[in-house]
Every structure is written in C-alpha cells, then in structure tokens.
N, C-alpha and C positions, 0 to 999 in steps of 0.2 A: 280301322279295325272292323270292317264289314266282311260278311261272307264273300261278297263279290270281290272285294279287295284281296282277300286271301286266295281266292281261286285264280285271279289274275296273276298274283305273285307266284303261285304254284305252277301255273302254265309256263310262265317265263323261265322259272328255275328248272322245271322239268325239261323244257326244250334244250337248255344248256347242259344239263347233267345226265340225261337219259343214256347217251352213248357210253357213259363211264360208270354207271351204277346199276345194280340189279334190284334193289329194293329201297323203299322209302318208308320209314317208321314214323307214324304220327301219334300225337297225344293231344288231347284237348286241355285247355288252360285250367289249372287248379290254382286258385288265388290263396297262396299261403300267407302267413302273417307279414313277412317281408314284402311280398308282392303287393299285398293290399296297401301297405304303407307307401311303397314306392310308386304305385300307379294311381294314387289319389288324383282325381280330376280328369282321368282319361276315360271315364265311363266304361270301363271293362267289366265284364260279368262272366261267370261260368255259364257255359252254353246249356240250353235246354236240349232235351232228347231230339226235338224237332230240328233245332239248329245243327246238332251233330249229324243228323241224317242228311240234311240239306248239303252240308259241307262235304260229307263222305260221298254222296252221290255225285257232286260236282267234281271232286278230285278223281273219283273212279272214272268218270267220263273223259276227263283230261288225260288220264294215264293209259286208257285203252290203246293198245297197239304200240306203246312206247317200249315195251319189254321190262318195265319197272313194276314190281309187285308192291302193292300197298299193304301195310300191316299197322296195327296199333300196339302200343305198349302201355301197360298200366291202365287199361280202360275196360270197364265192365260191359259197355254197350256192344251188342252183337251187330256187326256191320257186314256179315257174310253175304247178304243179298246184293251188296255192291262189290263183292269180290275182295273185301278187306278182312283179313283174318287177324287173330291175335298173334303177336310176335314179340320181339325183344329188341331193344336198342343195342344191347351187347349180347348177341346171339352166339351161344357156345358152339353150335354146329357150324355156323359160318366161320367162326374163329378157327376151329379145327380144320376146316376145309382150306382156309387161307394158309395156315402154317403147315399143312400137309401131314398132320399127325394127331393122334388122340391125346387130349389133355385131361389132367385131373382137375376139373373145375366143377363147381356146384353153383346152385342158384344163389344169387346175392341175398344175404340175410338182412341187410340193413335198408333194403328198398321197400317201397309200398307193397302191400299185400298182393296186388294184381300184377306186379312187375315180374316178367319172366327172364330178366337179365341174369347173367352169370356174374360171379365175383370178378372184380376188376380193381385196378389201381387208377384212381382218377388223377389225371395230370393237372387238373384245375385246382383252385384253392379259393375258398370263400374270401370275399372282400379284397380281391386283387385285380379284377377286370375294370378298366377305365373307359369302356365303350359307352357306358351310361344307359343301357337298355332299361327302361323303367319297369318292365314286367319281370325282370330277372329276380329270382329268389336267392341268388348266391351273394348278393351285396346288400348289406344293411343300409348303406348310403353311398353316394358317389364320393363324398369326402373320405369315408373310411376306406373305400376301394383305392383311392389315390394314395393314401398312406401305405396300404398294403403293397401297392405297385412300386412305390418308392423304396420299399424294403427288399426288392428283388436283388438277388446276388447272381450275377451272370455266370459265376463259376460254380454255382450249386446245381444239383440235379433236381431240385424242387424249386417252386416259385419263390417262396420266402423261407428263411431258416436253412436248416441243414439236416440231412438224414443221419449224420454222425453224432 
C-alpha cells in the first residue's frame, strides 16, 4: 500500500483501459468504522496532504497523453495544479450524454457533503460481496458477507430479498 505501488498499479490499469474510458475518478481513503475494524494490522492510514499531492502528481504524469481526464469525488483538496478537478463518480451530465436525453436527476442527498454525484440506485448491497477486500466499508465481516451471498436468489432483481 505504498504510493509507488499505487502508481505502478495505476500505470498498468491505465495502459489497459485508456482506449475504452474518458475519465478516471479518484478518492483518497477514508477509514470508516467498518474499514478500521477490517483493516487492523494492515498499517493503513488516511493520507496527509503531502501524500495526496505526491500521488496526484504521479497519477497526472502517468495520465498525460492518454486521453483520460482525472477527477476527484468527495475530496476537499485542490489538485487543479495537476490537472485534476472536482468531479463525480455518478456524473449527471455524463449519464445524460450516454442516454442521449435530459434526465430529471438531482444531487444525491445521502452522500458525503463534498460528493457531487447524482441520485442513483446502487446495484450492490452491504454484506454480500465475498471477495474479502479488507479495506471495504460495505462488509462488516467476511462471515457476514458469506451469509448474505448465500441468501442470493438468482430469480430476484436484487442481490438478496425481493422488491415485491
């Protein structure tokens, strides 16, 4: 979990995805209660402003010439000097462009204050992913996620339970 490791991963991923994407939205780690519990022993920490700047500068240099625009979501830090502006993971203007029409959508009310995302329906569900990523805030524990995963109904339009 070093800055160098993240930059190497970003370079490899960008090399593969750049022909298919136009933007990359980043956010720096926020250790929520579940994340803190699940990542004990991993020596993770929220980044200092200096570390955020170092990572942003490196990512910006890697992305130069790729055609991919870098943006942040839910971040207060100003990274404009690296060509990284504030954006949104779920960008209303982008969604409207993709679907080819104006939509009646507003800013997501349940997200963090700095989030610019629009309202959406999350296809994910807490405590259902069995990949075991330790930093994930969506699982209280891997055992609980396995139980949630086991409750999946292949005939349902949602991961567990039913909308009816």
